[in-house]
Residue, then its C-alpha position, 0 to 999 in steps of 0.5 A: m471494531g466497537v470494543e467499548k460497545l462490546y464491553t457494555i453489552l457483556e456487562e449488561n448481559g452478564i456474558n462470562s469469558k467462556k461465552a464471550f468468544d461465541f457471542i463476539c463471533d456472532y456479533m461480528e458476523s454482519y461487520v466482517e461481511f461488510v468489510r469483506r464486500g469492501i475489500g472484495r475478498k475472503i482471504i487476507k494474508k496479513m493483519i496489522l494492528e495498531g492502537e494503545l489498547e491493543e498494545k496494552v493488552i498484548k504487553i499484559l499477556f506477553p510481558k517478556k515478549d516484544l510485540k513484533d515477536v507475538s504470533l497468531s498462534d500465541l494469541k490463540d493459546k492465550l484465548k484457550f486459557i481465558q475461556e477456561h477461567s473467569y474474569n476474576e481469575i484472569a485479573l488475578k493471573y495477569g495482575c490487572t483490574l477486572s475491567m482490563a481483564k474484560l477488555m483483554v477478553i474482548s480484544l483477543c476474541l475480536i482479533i481471533s474471530f476476524c482472523d478466522y473469518f478471513e483465514i489470516k495466517e499472520i499478524k503484526f503489531l505496530d509498537f507505536n501510539i499517538k504519543d510516541i509519534c508526537a514525541l518522535e516528530k519533535f525530539y527524535p527525527e531519526l527514529k521518526k524517519s525509521f518509523d516512517e520507513t517501516l510503515w512505507k515498507i508495509t504499504l509497499d507489501s500491501v501494494v505488491e499483494l494487491g498486484e499479485r491478486f490481479d496477476f500483475d507483471k511484476a518484472h514490468s512494474e519494477f522496470v517502470k519503477d526503477l527507470g522512472l525513479k532514475l528519470l525523476d532524480s535526473l530532473k530534480k531541478f525541473h520539478s518540485l516533487g517531494k517524497e510523497e509524490y515519489r511514492y505516488f509514482v512508485v505505487a502507480s508503477y506497480l498498479h497501472d496495469i492491474g485492470k488488465a485482469i478485467a479486460f485489456r481494452n480500457h484497462s486503465e479505467h479498470s485499474v482505477y476502478i480496482l484502486e478506488n474500491t479497495t483498501i491499501f494500508g497507509l494510503n487514505k482516500e485522497v492519496i488513492e485519488k491522486i494515484a488513480f489519476i496517474v494510472r488513468a492518464h498513463t496510456a497513450s490514449a489519454k487526452l491532455e484536455e480531458l486531464y485538465n478538466y479533472e478535479f485537480k487544479g494549479e500546482e497540484l495538477i502540474k505535479l501529478l502530470k509530471i509524474v504521468a509524463i515520467i510513467k508514460i516514458a518508462t512504460a513506453l520503454d518496456r512496451g513489449k513487457k520483456q525488458r528488452l532495453y537495459n543498461e540505461k544511461i541518462n544525461l541532461e545537457s543543454n535542455v536535452l534529456s538523453i536516454e541511452m540503452d542497450t538491447d540484444e533484440d528488436f526494439y521497434m515497439e519500444k521506439s515507436s511507443f516512446e515517440k508517442q508517449s514523450k509528447l507530454f514530457k516535452y510540453l510539461f518540462d520544456l525539454d527535448i528528449e531523445l532515445k538512443i538504442n545500441r543494438r548489441f547483436g547477442e553480446 
């Protein structure tokens, strides 16, 4: 958000710590409005901060606290103190240089003005910097794995929050996700999908229907529009494009020849299409969005993938959808697939 530029402006114009917050709020006005248009909303539930400067500032302000325990109210209390004292007094209080005192003021003002504008109630600091990540990658693979899992959890939280904004059917999405992951695991020797591709599938499972908030007809295109015009923590533009491809292709109306004309080619396209094939089957088996089928048993034998499930209700909608949606699977995996449904009659 231009900390260095703000530092220069404060220096050149002699703006003291008491006036800095009002000045930065005014300076930020056009920027936050640009951000608001980009993300499409005024309220943000949570802000995640990363970076060496923010980490250094917070550790000076709260030397006895872990970053994960610092709250927004803690920062606002510090801002009140800072606004009542000069840069020299702040530097003396926290045992830092005058330059660092000014950077502390700027960082606090930026964070709090941003939170105030977007009505953010919660902040989170990532206690990692680039040097940490490089060291973890080379010397501490288990810690690196833990760090990666933490970031992935934050990404998933962001994905679910996006789904909730568009009133998604969480139970249906989780049915699709859980069944699809089991199918992918049972088919490992027939695909070369890694952790990243599995994650594409999970995100697509949660967000494939969010476009229905705009219109039921052509909802996959609306879902893609939302995906391509929003920000999800941890997912860059290239990843969003791949997930959007999966979402666009998951419906029965998506034509294979049109998918092959898309920008993805070769092995990358085949991997994405295999994810599409799985999500088609998983969505078909919850066509009525009521999770009527349960207790899935998946078995792969003699080039036949067998899915056996139980139900207490009529299942004709799911069976009919499965027959339509399994065609791509048969083509890509070169396997037959069969569905067996056991009617339990109220058991």
